C-alpha positions as CSV (number, residue, x, y, z in Angstrom):
1,M,21.5,-7.5,-49.6
2,S,21.9,-8.4,-45.7
3,Q,22.8,-4.6,-45.4
4,M,19.7,-3.2,-47.2
5,R,17.9,-5.9,-44.9
6,K,19.7,-4.4,-41.7
7,L,18.3,-0.7,-42.8
8,G,15.2,-1.3,-43.2
9,L,14.7,-3.4,-40.0
10,R,16.5,-0.3,-38.0
11,Y,14.1,2.1,-40.2
12,A,10.6,0.0,-39.2
13,F,11.9,-0.6,-35.3
14,L,12.2,3.3,-34.9
15,L,9.0,4.0,-36.7
16,H,7.2,1.3,-34.3
17,R,9.2,3.3,-31.2
18,W,7.8,6.5,-32.2
19,L,4.5,5.8,-32.8
20,G,4.2,3.6,-30.3
21,I,5.3,6.6,-27.7
22,T,3.2,9.3,-29.7
23,L,-0.1,7.3,-29.6
24,G,0.9,6.7,-25.9
25,L,1.0,10.0,-25.2
26,M,-2.1,10.8,-26.9
27,M,-4.2,8.1,-25.3
28,G,-2.5,8.9,-21.6
29,L,-4.1,12.4,-22.3
30,W,-7.2,11.1,-23.7
31,C,-7.7,9.2,-20.4
32,L,-7.0,11.8,-18.0
33,S,-9.6,14.3,-19.8
34,G,-12.0,11.9,-19.6
35,M,-11.2,11.3,-16.0
36,V,-11.7,14.9,-15.4
37,M,-15.0,14.8,-17.0
38,L,-16.3,12.0,-14.5
39,W,-15.7,14.8,-11.7
40,K,-16.0,18.2,-13.3
41,T,-20.1,19.1,-13.6
42,W,-21.4,20.2,-17.5
43,P,-22.6,23.9,-17.2
44,A,-25.8,23.9,-15.6
45,P,-28.9,26.8,-16.1
46,E,-29.9,28.6,-13.2
47,A,-32.8,27.1,-12.0
48,E,-34.4,30.9,-11.1
49,R,-33.4,31.8,-14.3
50,V,-35.2,29.0,-16.5
51,G,-38.0,29.2,-14.2
52,L,-38.6,32.8,-15.9
53,T,-37.3,32.2,-19.4
54,H,-40.6,29.3,-19.5
55,E,-44.1,30.8,-19.6
56,I,-46.5,29.2,-17.2
57,L,-48.6,26.8,-18.7
58,T,-52.4,28.1,-18.3
59,F,-55.7,27.2,-20.0
60,R,-58.7,29.7,-20.2
61,N,-60.7,26.1,-21.4
62,P,-60.1,22.9,-21.0
63,P,-57.6,21.7,-23.4
64,V,-58.7,19.6,-26.1
65,I,-56.3,16.5,-26.3
66,P,-55.6,16.0,-30.4
67,R,-56.2,12.3,-31.6
68,L,-52.9,10.8,-31.9
69,E,-51.9,7.8,-34.2
70,D,-48.6,7.1,-34.5
71,R,-46.4,6.0,-31.6
72,Y,-44.1,8.7,-29.8
73,R,-40.7,9.2,-28.2
74,S,-41.9,11.9,-25.9
75,L,-44.8,14.2,-25.5
76,R,-44.2,17.9,-23.8
77,L,-46.8,20.4,-22.8
78,T,-45.6,24.0,-23.1
79,M,-46.5,27.8,-23.9
80,A,-45.4,29.3,-27.4
81,G,-46.7,32.7,-27.8
82,G,-49.5,32.4,-25.5
83,I,-50.7,29.6,-27.3
84,P,-50.9,25.8,-24.9
85,V,-49.0,23.2,-27.4
86,L,-48.5,19.9,-27.3
87,E,-45.5,19.2,-28.5
88,A,-44.9,15.2,-29.5
89,Q,-41.9,13.6,-30.8
90,A,-42.5,10.8,-33.3
91,L,-39.9,7.3,-33.2
92,S,-38.3,8.9,-36.2
93,G,-37.5,12.3,-34.6
94,A,-39.5,14.4,-36.5
95,S,-41.9,16.8,-34.3
96,R,-45.2,17.7,-34.5
97,H,-47.0,20.3,-32.6
98,Y,-50.8,20.9,-31.4
99,D,-52.9,23.8,-30.3
100,L,-54.7,22.5,-26.9
101,R,-57.2,25.0,-27.6
102,N,-58.9,23.3,-30.3
103,G,-56.7,19.7,-30.7
104,R,-55.6,20.8,-34.6
105,P,-51.9,20.8,-36.1
106,L,-50.1,23.8,-35.2
107,T,-47.4,25.4,-37.4
108,L,-45.6,28.7,-35.1
109,S,-43.8,31.2,-37.4
110,P,-40.7,32.6,-35.8
111,F,-42.9,36.4,-35.5
112,A,-45.5,34.4,-33.4
113,L,-42.9,33.8,-31.1
114,R,-40.8,37.3,-30.9
115,A,-42.4,38.0,-27.5
116,D,-41.0,34.8,-25.6
117,A,-37.2,35.6,-27.7
118,E,-37.1,39.0,-26.5
119,R,-38.3,37.9,-23.1
120,Y,-35.5,35.0,-23.3
121,A,-32.9,37.5,-25.1
122,A,-33.3,40.3,-21.8
123,L,-33.0,37.6,-19.1
124,S,-29.9,36.7,-20.4
125,G,-28.6,40.0,-20.6
126,T,-28.9,41.0,-24.1
127,P,-32.2,43.4,-23.9
128,G,-33.7,44.7,-27.2
129,A,-35.8,43.6,-30.1
130,A,-35.6,40.5,-31.3
131,H,-34.8,39.0,-34.5
132,F,-34.5,35.9,-36.7
133,E,-31.4,34.1,-37.7
134,G,-32.7,31.4,-39.3
135,L,-34.1,28.2,-37.8
136,R,-31.8,25.5,-35.7
137,R,-31.7,21.7,-35.8
138,N,-32.1,20.8,-31.8
139,D,-29.5,18.6,-30.9
140,Q,-27.6,17.6,-27.3
141,W,-25.8,20.8,-26.6
142,I,-29.5,22.7,-26.9
143,L,-31.1,23.1,-23.5
144,N,-34.5,21.3,-23.1
145,T,-34.3,19.3,-26.3
146,K,-34.3,15.5,-26.4
147,D,-32.7,13.7,-23.4
148,H,-32.3,16.6,-21.2
């Protein structure tokens, strides 16, 4: 029985030692990578190209501001398909779009935004006809979305 206990303790100590070494190395690498991330800047788009990708906000008539009933996290003015648009992001995260020419809710189809997509594609180095590949959900890694 004591021989079995000694063998069990030996394996427990070995397991503890090697797990400690392995986890210690992993934590050390994790801390080092975090330090690198403190001083390494995130990739940022060139200001000139960003300015070219977005259509300048223009109004032919005074904008009609819609009546907003709910509370919103953010409001953003933009041009989409030649239409001045107010994007209102609710506290729940859902976005609502309003046409500022008449103040009504607006649903933009991907086909209405084709010219914008082709201009953006040409600036990114892939000229040609734009095609729709499906909807994407905005997240923190796509520029000009929430918290950017």
